[in-house]
Backbone atoms as SQL, in Angstrom:
CREATE TABLE atoms (id INTEGER PRIMARY KEY, chain TEXT, resi INTEGER, resn TEXT, atom TEXT, x REAL, y REAL, z REAL);
INSERT INTO atoms VALUES
  (1, 'A', 1, 'UNK', 'N', -7.349, 15.818, 8.736),
  (2, 'A', 1, 'UNK', 'CA', -7.233, 14.568, 8.021),
  (3, 'A', 1, 'UNK', 'C', -8.510, 14.333, 7.239),
  (4, 'A', 2, 'UNK', 'N', -8.370, 13.874, 6.017),
  (5, 'A', 2, 'UNK', 'CA', -9.527, 13.623, 5.162),
  (6, 'A', 2, 'UNK', 'C', -9.510, 12.182, 4.667),
  (7, 'A', 3, 'UNK', 'N', -10.697, 11.620, 4.521),
  (8, 'A', 3, 'UNK', 'CA', -10.877, 10.294, 3.954),
  (9, 'A', 3, 'UNK', 'C', -11.841, 10.422, 2.795),
  (10, 'A', 4, 'UNK', 'N', -11.434, 9.917, 1.629),
  (11, 'A', 4, 'UNK', 'CA', -12.280, 9.934, 0.432),
  (12, 'A', 4, 'UNK', 'C', -12.446, 8.506, -0.057),
  (13, 'A', 5, 'UNK', 'N', -13.668, 8.110, -0.292),
  (14, 'A', 5, 'UNK', 'CA', -13.931, 6.798, -0.875),
  (15, 'A', 5, 'UNK', 'C', -13.876, 6.952, -2.388),
  (16, 'A', 6, 'UNK', 'N', -12.930, 6.254, -2.998),
  (17, 'A', 6, 'UNK', 'CA', -12.783, 6.304, -4.450),
  (18, 'A', 6, 'UNK', 'C', -13.712, 5.285, -5.100),
  (19, 'A', 7, 'UNK', 'N', -13.770, 4.095, -4.494),
  (20, 'A', 7, 'UNK', 'CA', -14.597, 3.042, -5.069),
  (21, 'A', 7, 'UNK', 'C', -14.993, 2.048, -3.985),
  (22, 'A', 8, 'UNK', 'N', -16.242, 1.671, -3.984),
  (23, 'A', 8, 'UNK', 'CA', -16.730, 0.581, -3.148),
  (24, 'A', 8, 'UNK', 'C', -17.696, -0.229, -3.993),
  (25, 'A', 9, 'UNK', 'N', -17.316, -1.462, -4.277),
  (26, 'A', 9, 'UNK', 'CA', -18.202, -2.335, -5.033),
  (27, 'A', 9, 'UNK', 'C', -18.079, -3.756, -4.502),
  (28, 'A', 10, 'UNK', 'N', -18.567, -4.714, -5.251),
  (29, 'A', 10, 'UNK', 'CA', -18.535, -6.106, -4.806),
  (30, 'A', 10, 'UNK', 'C', -17.130, -6.692, -4.795),
  (31, 'A', 11, 'UNK', 'N', -16.199, -6.045, -5.507),
  (32, 'A', 11, 'UNK', 'CA', -14.842, -6.576, -5.627),
  (33, 'A', 11, 'UNK', 'C', -13.846, -5.965, -4.654),
  (34, 'A', 12, 'UNK', 'N', -13.974, -4.678, -4.369),
  (35, 'A', 12, 'UNK', 'CA', -12.959, -4.032, -3.547),
  (36, 'A', 12, 'UNK', 'C', -13.425, -2.730, -2.933),
  (37, 'A', 13, 'UNK', 'N', -12.600, -2.253, -2.020),
  (38, 'A', 13, 'UNK', 'CA', -12.752, -0.926, -1.423),
  (39, 'A', 13, 'UNK', 'C', -11.477, -0.158, -1.753),
  (40, 'A', 14, 'UNK', 'N', -11.627, 1.068, -2.257),
  (41, 'A', 14, 'UNK', 'CA', -10.471, 1.918, -2.578),
  (42, 'A', 14, 'UNK', 'C', -10.683, 3.246, -1.853),
  (43, 'A', 15, 'UNK', 'N', -9.786, 3.515, -0.903),
  (44, 'A', 15, 'UNK', 'CA', -9.882, 4.692, -0.041),
  (45, 'A', 15, 'UNK', 'C', -8.654, 5.561, -0.264),
  (46, 'A', 16, 'UNK', 'N', -8.832, 6.873, -0.254),
  (47, 'A', 16, 'UNK', 'CA', -7.705, 7.809, -0.310),
  (48, 'A', 16, 'UNK', 'C', -7.698, 8.626, 0.979),
  (49, 'A', 17, 'UNK', 'N', -6.520, 8.753, 1.559),
  (50, 'A', 17, 'UNK', 'CA', -6.338, 9.570, 2.755),
  (51, 'A', 17, 'UNK', 'C', -5.520, 10.798, 2.408),
  (52, 'A', 18, 'UNK', 'N', -5.784, 11.903, 3.085),
  (53, 'A', 18, 'UNK', 'CA', -5.032, 13.139, 2.851),
  (54, 'A', 18, 'UNK', 'C', -4.857, 13.866, 4.178),
  (55, 'A', 19, 'UNK', 'N', -3.637, 14.329, 4.415),
  (56, 'A', 19, 'UNK', 'CA', -3.337, 15.064, 5.640),
  (57, 'A', 19, 'UNK', 'C', -2.257, 14.381, 6.445),
  (58, 'A', 20, 'UNK', 'N', -2.387, 14.481, 7.753),
  (59, 'A', 20, 'UNK', 'CA', -1.392, 13.909, 8.667),
  (60, 'A', 20, 'UNK', 'C', -2.017, 12.767, 9.466),
  (61, 'A', 21, 'UNK', 'N', -1.410, 11.600, 9.368),
  (62, 'A', 21, 'UNK', 'CA', -1.866, 10.455, 10.160),
  (63, 'A', 21, 'UNK', 'C', -1.121, 10.437, 11.487),
  (64, 'A', 22, 'UNK', 'N', -1.317, 11.509, 12.244),
  (65, 'A', 22, 'UNK', 'CA', -0.810, 11.587, 13.608),
  (66, 'A', 22, 'UNK', 'C', -2.007, 11.327, 14.527),
  (67, 'A', 23, 'UNK', 'N', -1.854, 11.472, 15.826),
  (68, 'A', 23, 'UNK', 'CA', -2.941, 11.148, 16.748),
  (69, 'A', 23, 'UNK', 'C', -4.225, 11.931, 16.448),
  (70, 'A', 24, 'UNK', 'N', -4.167, 13.267, 16.313),
  (71, 'A', 24, 'UNK', 'CA', -5.409, 13.986, 16.000),
  (72, 'A', 24, 'UNK', 'C', -6.016, 13.572, 14.650),
  (73, 'A', 25, 'UNK', 'N', -5.162, 13.342, 13.658),
  (74, 'A', 25, 'UNK', 'CA', -5.645, 12.922, 12.346),
  (75, 'A', 25, 'UNK', 'C', -6.329, 11.575, 12.399),
  (76, 'A', 26, 'UNK', 'N', -5.713, 10.635, 13.088),
  (77, 'A', 26, 'UNK', 'CA', -6.301, 9.297, 13.218),
  (78, 'A', 26, 'UNK', 'C', -7.618, 9.375, 13.968),
  (79, 'A', 27, 'UNK', 'N', -7.659, 10.145, 15.047),
  (80, 'A', 27, 'UNK', 'CA', -8.894, 10.259, 15.825),
  (81, 'A', 27, 'UNK', 'C', -10.050, 10.799, 14.975),
  (82, 'A', 28, 'UNK', 'N', -9.731, 11.644, 14.005),
  (83, 'A', 28, 'UNK', 'CA', -10.788, 12.252, 13.197),
  (84, 'A', 28, 'UNK', 'C', -11.342, 11.316, 12.117),
  (85, 'A', 29, 'UNK', 'N', -10.586, 10.276, 11.729),
  (86, 'A', 29, 'UNK', 'CA', -11.060, 9.402, 10.641),
  (87, 'A', 29, 'UNK', 'C', -11.124, 7.921, 11.000),
  (88, 'A', 30, 'UNK', 'N', -10.622, 7.529, 12.156),
  (89, 'A', 30, 'UNK', 'CA', -10.475, 6.100, 12.444),
  (90, 'A', 30, 'UNK', 'C', -11.782, 5.321, 12.338),
  (91, 'A', 31, 'UNK', 'N', -12.861, 5.857, 12.869),
  (92, 'A', 31, 'UNK', 'CA', -14.134, 5.138, 12.819),
  (93, 'A', 31, 'UNK', 'C', -14.581, 4.946, 11.374),
  (94, 'A', 32, 'UNK', 'N', -14.546, 6.004, 10.582),
  (95, 'A', 32, 'UNK', 'CA', -14.953, 5.910, 9.177),
  (96, 'A', 32, 'UNK', 'C', -14.021, 4.987, 8.401),
  (97, 'A', 33, 'UNK', 'N', -12.718, 5.076, 8.671),
  (98, 'A', 33, 'UNK', 'CA', -11.758, 4.209, 7.986),
  (99, 'A', 33, 'UNK', 'C', -12.072, 2.750, 8.283),
  (100, 'A', 34, 'UNK', 'N', -12.299, 2.446, 9.537),
  (101, 'A', 34, 'UNK', 'CA', -12.616, 1.080, 9.945),
  (102, 'A', 34, 'UNK', 'C', -13.892, 0.585, 9.278),
  (103, 'A', 35, 'UNK', 'N', -14.905, 1.425, 9.222),
  (104, 'A', 35, 'UNK', 'CA', -16.174, 1.040, 8.599),
  (105, 'A', 35, 'UNK', 'C', -16.003, 0.745, 7.109),
  (106, 'A', 36, 'UNK', 'N', -15.222, 1.577, 6.413),
  (107, 'A', 36, 'UNK', 'CA', -15.034, 1.388, 4.977),
  (108, 'A', 36, 'UNK', 'C', -14.074, 0.245, 4.674),
  (109, 'A', 37, 'UNK', 'N', -13.062, 0.063, 5.475),
  (110, 'A', 37, 'UNK', 'CA', -12.063, -0.979, 5.200),
  (111, 'A', 37, 'UNK', 'C', -12.539, -2.321, 5.748),
  (112, 'A', 38, 'UNK', 'N', -12.318, -2.551, 7.016),
  (113, 'A', 38, 'UNK', 'CA', -12.653, -3.862, 7.573),
  (114, 'A', 38, 'UNK', 'C', -14.150, -4.111, 7.656),
  (115, 'A', 39, 'UNK', 'N', -14.942, -3.065, 7.808),
  (116, 'A', 39, 'UNK', 'CA', -16.385, -3.220, 7.907),
  (117, 'A', 39, 'UNK', 'C', -17.011, -3.816, 6.663),
  (118, 'A', 40, 'UNK', 'N', -16.442, -3.528, 5.511),
  (119, 'A', 40, 'UNK', 'CA', -16.969, -4.084, 4.254),
  (120, 'A', 40, 'UNK', 'C', -16.417, -5.477, 3.994),
  (121, 'A', 41, 'UNK', 'N', -15.248, -5.774, 4.523),
  (122, 'A', 41, 'UNK', 'CA', -14.655, -7.101, 4.339),
  (123, 'A', 41, 'UNK', 'C', -14.221, -7.401, 2.920),
  (124, 'A', 42, 'UNK', 'N', -13.892, -6.381, 2.163),
  (125, 'A', 42, 'UNK', 'CA', -13.439, -6.541, 0.775),
  (126, 'A', 42, 'UNK', 'C', -11.955, -6.220, 0.686),
  (127, 'A', 43, 'UNK', 'N', -11.238, -6.767, -0.321),
  (128, 'A', 43, 'UNK', 'CA', -9.859, -6.333, -0.536),
  (129, 'A', 43, 'UNK', 'C', -9.819, -4.806, -0.600),
  (130, 'A', 44, 'UNK', 'N', -8.815, -4.223, 0.037),
  (131, 'A', 44, 'UNK', 'CA', -8.800, -2.768, 0.218),
  (132, 'A', 44, 'UNK', 'C', -7.492, -2.147, -0.249),
  (133, 'A', 45, 'UNK', 'N', -7.602, -1.110, -1.056),
  (134, 'A', 45, 'UNK', 'CA', -6.463, -0.284, -1.464),
  (135, 'A', 45, 'UNK', 'C', -6.568, 1.028, -0.696),
  (136, 'A', 46, 'UNK', 'N', -5.469, 1.411, -0.054),
  (137, 'A', 46, 'UNK', 'CA', -5.433, 2.670, 0.689),
  (138, 'A', 46, 'UNK', 'C', -4.406, 3.578, 0.024),
  (139, 'A', 47, 'UNK', 'N', -4.885, 4.619, -0.644),
  (140, 'A', 47, 'UNK', 'CA', -4.022, 5.577, -1.326),
  (141, 'A', 47, 'UNK', 'C', -3.464, 6.556, -0.295),
  (142, 'A', 48, 'UNK', 'N', -2.149, 6.536, -0.147),
  (143, 'A', 48, 'UNK', 'CA', -1.470, 7.406, 0.822),
  (144, 'A', 48, 'UNK', 'C', -0.725, 8.557, 0.147),
  (145, 'A', 49, 'UNK', 'N', -0.982, 8.793, -1.139),
  (146, 'A', 49, 'UNK', 'CA', -0.205, 9.782, -1.885),
  (147, 'A', 49, 'UNK', 'C', -0.327, 11.198, -1.338),
  (148, 'A', 50, 'UNK', 'N', -1.391, 11.486, -0.599),
  (149, 'A', 50, 'UNK', 'CA', -1.576, 12.830, -0.048),
  (150, 'A', 50, 'UNK', 'C', -1.433, 12.853, 1.472),
  (151, 'A', 51, 'UNK', 'N', -0.824, 11.812, 2.028),
  (152, 'A', 51, 'UNK', 'CA', -0.535, 11.774, 3.462),
  (153, 'A', 51, 'UNK', 'C', 0.875, 12.322, 3.652),
  (154, 'A', 52, 'UNK', 'N', 0.978, 13.436, 4.362),
  (155, 'A', 52, 'UNK', 'CA', 2.252, 14.119, 4.541),
  (156, 'A', 52, 'UNK', 'C', 3.067, 13.572, 5.708),
  (157, 'A', 53, 'UNK', 'N', 2.401, 12.950, 6.669),
  (158, 'A', 53, 'UNK', 'CA', 3.082, 12.451, 7.862),
  (159, 'A', 53, 'UNK', 'C', 2.371, 11.203, 8.355),
  (160, 'A', 54, 'UNK', 'N', 3.149, 10.218, 8.788),
  (161, 'A', 54, 'UNK', 'CA', 2.594, 8.986, 9.330),
  (162, 'A', 54, 'UNK', 'C', 3.251, 8.720, 10.677),
  (163, 'A', 55, 'UNK', 'N', 2.462, 8.825, 11.739),
  (164, 'A', 55, 'UNK', 'CA', 2.950, 8.553, 13.085),
  (165, 'A', 55, 'UNK', 'C', 2.564, 7.161, 13.541),
  (166, 'A', 56, 'UNK', 'N', 2.936, 6.834, 14.763),
  (167, 'A', 56, 'UNK', 'CA', 2.665, 5.500, 15.292),
  (168, 'A', 56, 'UNK', 'C', 1.174, 5.202, 15.376),
  (169, 'A', 57, 'UNK', 'N', 0.360, 6.203, 15.651),
  (170, 'A', 57, 'UNK', 'CA', -1.087, 5.969, 15.713),
  (171, 'A', 57, 'UNK', 'C', -1.642, 5.642, 14.324),
  (172, 'A', 58, 'UNK', 'N', -1.089, 6.246, 13.291),
  (173, 'A', 58, 'UNK', 'CA', -1.496, 5.927, 11.923),
  (174, 'A', 58, 'UNK', 'C', -1.087, 4.523, 11.532),
  (175, 'A', 59, 'UNK', 'N', 0.120, 4.142, 11.917),
  (176, 'A', 59, 'UNK', 'CA', 0.594, 2.779, 11.653),
  (177, 'A', 59, 'UNK', 'C', -0.308, 1.773, 12.357),
  (178, 'A', 60, 'UNK', 'N', -0.676, 2.069, 13.596),
  (179, 'A', 60, 'UNK', 'CA', -1.549, 1.178, 14.360),
  (180, 'A', 60, 'UNK', 'C', -2.908, 1.034, 13.680),
  (181, 'A', 61, 'UNK', 'N', -3.481, 2.142, 13.209),
  (182, 'A', 61, 'UNK', 'CA', -4.779, 2.099, 12.545),
  (183, 'A', 61, 'UNK', 'C', -4.730, 1.226, 11.294),
  (184, 'A', 62, 'UNK', 'N', -3.703, 1.412, 10.474),
  (185, 'A', 62, 'UNK', 'CA', -3.566, 0.620, 9.253),
  (186, 'A', 62, 'UNK', 'C', -3.369, -0.859, 9.579),
  (187, 'A', 63, 'UNK', 'N', -2.537, -1.135, 10.563),
  (188, 'A', 63, 'UNK', 'CA', -2.259, -2.516, 10.941),
  (189, 'A', 63, 'UNK', 'C', -3.505, -3.211, 11.480),
  (190, 'A', 64, 'UNK', 'N', -4.256, -2.520, 12.299),
  (191, 'A', 64, 'UNK', 'CA', -5.487, -3.093, 12.864),
  (192, 'A', 64, 'UNK', 'C', -6.445, -3.506, 11.755),
  (193, 'A', 65, 'UNK', 'N', -6.675, -2.623, 10.802),
  (194, 'A', 65, 'UNK', 'CA', -7.590, -2.943, 9.710),
  (195, 'A', 65, 'UNK', 'C', -7.047, -4.063, 8.834),
  (196, 'A', 66, 'UNK', 'N', -5.743, -4.039, 8.570),
  (197, 'A', 66, 'UNK', 'CA', -5.148, -5.099, 7.752),
  (198, 'A', 66, 'UNK', 'C', -5.289, -6.458, 8.425),
  (199, 'A', 67, 'UNK', 'N', -5.109, -6.508, 9.737),
  (200, 'A', 67, 'UNK', 'CA', -5.254, -7.773, 10.467),
  (201, 'A', 67, 'UNK', 'C', -6.694, -8.270, 10.426),
  (202, 'A', 68, 'UNK', 'N', -7.646, -7.364, 10.579),
  (203, 'A', 68, 'UNK', 'CA', -9.054, -7.757, 10.523),
  (204, 'A', 68, 'UNK', 'C', -9.422, -8.281, 9.133),
  (205, 'A', 69, 'UNK', 'N', -8.933, -7.610, 8.098),
  (206, 'A', 69, 'UNK', 'CA', -9.185, -8.079, 6.739),
  (207, 'A', 69, 'UNK', 'C', -8.537, -9.443, 6.504),
  (208, 'A', 70, 'UNK', 'N', -7.336, -9.608, 7.031),
  (209, 'A', 70, 'UNK', 'CA', -6.631, -10.873, 6.877),
  (210, 'A', 70, 'UNK', 'C', -7.429, -12.026, 7.495),
  (211, 'A', 71, 'UNK', 'N', -8.078, -11.771, 8.629),
  (212, 'A', 71, 'UNK', 'CA', -8.919, -12.793, 9.267),
  (213, 'A', 71, 'UNK', 'C', -10.054, -13.228, 8.345),
  (214, 'A', 72, 'UNK', 'N', -10.481, -12.306, 7.472),
  (215, 'A', 72, 'UNK', 'CA', -11.562, -12.601, 6.532),
  (216, 'A', 72, 'UNK', 'C', -11.030, -13.193, 5.226),
  (217, 'A', 73, 'UNK', 'N', -9.705, -13.334, 5.151),
  (218, 'A', 73, 'UNK', 'CA', -9.091, -13.913, 3.955),
  (219, 'A', 73, 'UNK', 'C', -8.889, -12.943, 2.815),
  (220, 'A', 74, 'UNK', 'N', -8.902, -11.633, 3.114),
  (221, 'A', 74, 'UNK', 'CA', -8.664, -10.623, 2.082),
  (222, 'A', 74, 'UNK', 'C', -7.490, -9.730, 2.485),
  (223, 'A', 75, 'UNK', 'N', -6.968, -9.011, 1.512),
  (224, 'A', 75, 'UNK', 'CA', -5.753, -8.222, 1.727),
  (225, 'A', 75, 'UNK', 'C', -6.015, -6.721, 1.695),
  (226, 'A', 76, 'UNK', 'N', -5.019, -6.019, 2.230),
  (227, 'A', 76, 'UNK', 'CA', -4.949, -4.564, 2.117),
  (228, 'A', 76, 'UNK', 'C', -3.627, -4.244, 1.425),
  (229, 'A', 77, 'UNK', 'N', -3.648, -3.247, 0.546),
  (230, 'A', 77, 'UNK', 'CA', -2.449, -2.771, -0.127),
  (231, 'A', 77, 'UNK', 'C', -2.377, -1.264, 0.063),
  (232, 'A', 78, 'UNK', 'N', -1.180, -0.764, 0.368),
  (233, 'A', 78, 'UNK', 'CA', -0.960, 0.681, 0.483),
  (234, 'A', 78, 'UNK', 'C', -0.436, 1.181, -0.854),
  (235, 'A', 79, 'UNK', 'N', -0.986, 2.299, -1.320),
  (236, 'A', 79, 'UNK', 'CA', -0.686, 2.816, -2.649),
  (237, 'A', 79, 'UNK', 'C', -0.018, 4.187, -2.580),
  (238, 'A', 80, 'UNK', 'N', 1.063, 4.318, -3.303),
  (239, 'A', 80, 'UNK', 'CA', 1.752, 5.588, -3.560),
  (240, 'A', 80, 'UNK', 'C', 2.092, 6.428, -2.327),
  (241, 'A', 81, 'UNK', 'N', 2.688, 5.845, -1.295),
  (242, 'A', 81, 'UNK', 'CA', 3.057, 6.706, -0.167),
  (243, 'A', 81, 'UNK', 'C', 4.154, 7.695, -0.571),
  (244, 'A', 82, 'UNK', 'N', 4.081, 8.899, -0.012),
  (245, 'A', 82, 'UNK', 'CA', 5.149, 9.869, -0.224),
  (246, 'A', 82, 'UNK', 'C', 6.448, 9.325, 0.371),
  (247, 'A', 83, 'UNK', 'N', 7.561, 9.873, -0.047),
  (248, 'A', 83, 'UNK', 'CA', 8.872, 9.363, 0.354),
  (249, 'A', 83, 'UNK', 'C', 9.029, 9.289, 1.874),
  (250, 'A', 84, 'UNK', 'N', 8.644, 10.325, 2.586),
  (251, 'A', 84, 'UNK', 'CA', 8.787, 10.354, 4.044),
  (252, 'A', 84, 'UNK', 'C', 7.898, 9.298, 4.701),
  (253, 'A', 85, 'UNK', 'N', 6.690, 9.145, 4.193),
  (254, 'A', 85, 'UNK', 'CA', 5.757, 8.153, 4.731),
  (255, 'A', 85, 'UNK', 'C', 6.266, 6.751, 4.448),
  (256, 'A', 86, 'UNK', 'N', 6.740, 6.523, 3.239),
  (257, 'A', 86, 'UNK', 'CA', 7.272, 5.198, 2.894),
  (258, 'A', 86, 'UNK', 'C', 8.508, 4.876, 3.732),
  (259, 'A', 87, 'UNK', 'N', 9.336, 5.869, 3.984),
  (260, 'A', 87, 'UNK', 'CA', 10.520, 5.645, 4.818),
  (261, 'A', 87, 'UNK', 'C', 10.111, 5.198, 6.222),
  (262, 'A', 88, 'UNK', 'N', 9.065, 5.807, 6.773),
  (263, 'A', 88, 'UNK', 'CA', 8.577, 5.407, 8.096),
  (264, 'A', 88, 'UNK', 'C', 8.052, 3.984, 8.062),
  (265, 'A', 89, 'UNK', 'N', 7.337, 3.625, 6.997),
  (266, 'A', 89, 'UNK', 'CA', 6.810, 2.267, 6.859),
  (267, 'A', 89, 'UNK', 'C', 7.940, 1.246, 6.719),
  (268, 'A', 90, 'UNK', 'N', 8.950, 1.577, 5.947),
  (269, 'A', 90, 'UNK', 'CA', 10.079, 0.666, 5.739),
  (270, 'A', 90, 'UNK', 'C', 10.907, 0.521, 7.019),
  (271, 'A', 91, 'UNK', 'N', 11.013, 1.593, 7.778),
  (272, 'A', 91, 'UNK', 'CA', 11.796, 1.562, 9.016),
  (273, 'A', 91, 'UNK', 'C', 11.250, 0.519, 9.989),
  (274, 'A', 92, 'UNK', 'N', 9.942, 0.401, 10.052),
  (275, 'A', 92, 'UNK', 'CA', 9.321, -0.576, 10.949),
  (276, 'A', 92, 'UNK', 'C', 8.971, -1.874, 10.216),
  (277, 'A', 93, 'UNK', 'N', 9.501, -2.022, 8.990),
  (278, 'A', 93, 'UNK', 'CA', 9.295, -3.215, 8.159),
  (279, 'A', 93, 'UNK', 'C', 7.820, -3.521, 7.932),
  (280, 'A', 94, 'UNK', 'N', 7.042, -2.474, 7.803),
  (281, 'A', 94, 'UNK', 'CA', 5.606, -2.592, 7.582),
  (282, 'A', 94, 'UNK', 'C', 5.308, -3.278, 6.254),
  (283, 'A', 95, 'UNK', 'N', 6.213, -3.093, 5.284),
  (284, 'A', 95, 'UNK', 'CA', 6.022, -3.694, 3.966),
  (285, 'A', 95, 'UNK', 'C', 6.017, -5.222, 4.020),
  (286, 'A', 96, 'UNK', 'N', 6.514, -5.806, 5.082),
  (287, 'A', 96, 'UNK', 'CA', 6.471, -7.264, 5.230),
  (288, 'A', 96, 'UNK', 'C', 5.079, -7.726, 5.653),
  (289, 'A', 97, 'UNK', 'N', 4.288, -6.807, 6.188),
  (290, 'A', 97, 'UNK', 'CA', 2.939, -7.128, 6.644),
  (291, 'A', 97, 'UNK', 'C', 1.876, -6.718, 5.634),
  (292, 'A', 98, 'UNK', 'N', 2.061, -5.556, 5.043),
  (293, 'A', 98, 'UNK', 'CA', 1.104, -5.024, 4.073),
  (294, 'A', 98, 'UNK', 'C', 1.891, -4.562, 2.848),
  (295, 'A', 99, 'UNK', 'N', 1.559, -5.078, 1.662),
  (296, 'A', 99, 'UNK', 'CA', 2.288, -4.662, 0.457),
  (297, 'A', 99, 'UNK', 'C', 2.159, -3.167, 0.194),
  (298, 'A', 100, 'UNK', 'N', 3.231, -2.603, -0.336),
  (299, 'A', 100, 'UNK', 'CA', 3.260, -1.203, -0.743),
  (300, 'A', 100, 'UNK', 'C', 3.491, -1.177, -2.246),
  (301, 'A', 101, 'UNK', 'N', 2.630, -0.472, -2.963),
  (302, 'A', 101, 'UNK', 'CA', 2.751, -0.367, -4.418),
  (303, 'A', 101, 'UNK', 'C', 2.734, 1.105, -4.820),
  (304, 'A', 102, 'UNK', 'N', 3.361, 1.380, -5.981),
  (305, 'A', 102, 'UNK', 'CA', 3.392, 2.758, -6.487),
  (306, 'A', 102, 'UNK', 'C', 2.591, 2.910, -7.768),
  (307, 'A', 103, 'UNK', 'N', 1.953, 1.847, -8.189),
  (308, 'A', 103, 'UNK', 'CA', 1.166, 1.841, -9.409),
  (309, 'A', 103, 'UNK', 'C', -0.202, 1.229, -9.091),
  (310, 'A', 104, 'UNK', 'N', -1.248, 1.871, -9.528),
  (311, 'A', 104, 'UNK', 'CA', -2.600, 1.406, -9.199),
  (312, 'A', 104, 'UNK', 'C', -2.847, -0.007, -9.714),
  (313, 'A', 105, 'UNK', 'N', -2.441, -0.277, -10.946),
  (314, 'A', 105, 'UNK', 'CA', -2.647, -1.616, -11.524),
  (315, 'A', 105, 'UNK', 'C', -1.894, -2.686, -10.717),
  (316, 'A', 106, 'UNK', 'N', -0.666, -2.382, -10.318),
  (317, 'A', 106, 'UNK', 'CA', 0.102, -3.333, -9.505),
  (318, 'A', 106, 'UNK', 'C', -0.564, -3.532, -8.148),
  (319, 'A', 107, 'UNK', 'N', -1.138, -2.484, -7.605),
  (320, 'A', 107, 'UNK', 'CA', -1.843, -2.610, -6.316),
  (321, 'A', 107, 'UNK', 'C', -3.038, -3.547, -6.457),
  (322, 'A', 108, 'UNK', 'N', -3.772, -3.409, -7.555),
  (323, 'A', 108, 'UNK', 'CA', -4.919, -4.278, -7.783),
  (324, 'A', 108, 'UNK', 'C', -4.478, -5.729, -7.943),
  (325, 'A', 109, 'UNK', 'N', -3.371, -5.939, -8.630),
  (326, 'A', 109, 'UNK', 'CA', -2.838, -7.294, -8.781),
  (327, 'A', 109, 'UNK', 'C', -2.376, -7.874, -7.458),
  (328, 'A', 110, 'UNK', 'N', -1.779, -7.026, -6.598),
  (329, 'A', 110, 'UNK', 'CA', -1.300, -7.487, -5.292),
  (330, 'A', 110, 'UNK', 'C', -2.461, -7.933, -4.403),
  (331, 'A', 111, 'UNK', 'N', -3.629, -7.362, -4.602),
  (332, 'A', 111, 'UNK', 'CA', -4.805, -7.776, -3.840),
  (333, 'A', 111, 'UNK', 'C', -5.220, -9.206, -4.184),
  (334, 'A', 112, 'UNK', 'N', -4.956, -9.596, -5.404),
  (335, 'A', 112, 'UNK', 'CA', -5.344, -10.931, -5.878),
  (336, 'A', 112, 'UNK', 'C', -4.312, -11.992, -5.523),
  (337, 'A', 113, 'UNK', 'N', -3.048, -11.570, -5.393),
  (338, 'A', 113, 'UNK', 'CA', -1.968, -12.529, -5.187),
  (339, 'A', 113, 'UNK', 'C', -1.759, -12.972, -3.780);
C-alpha cells in the first residue's frame, strides 16, 4: 500500500492511495494517513483511483479520519474510486457519510459545501 501527498497547504490536504486497503495495507499506512488527514485538521480529498481493493479495515480507517475531521468542522471527500471499490462503499452506504466524487473540481466544491 502506498500513500502519496499531492498537496498540503493552508486550505486543504490532498492524499492519493494506491494498492489494497485490506488489513496489511491499512497497517502499513494508517499512522501516516492519520497524520496527514486528521492531524492537519484541513478539508481532505482522498484519491482512491489506484486502490484495487477496499476491505472493512480500510473502511474503518477512512471513517475514523472523517469523523475526526468532522469534529473540527471540516470535511473529507473520496475521489475517483474504481468500480469495485465504489461498489463496496455504496453497499455499506458510505456515500451518506463521506461524499464520493469522480471529478477533482467537484471534489473541491464538495469540501466547501
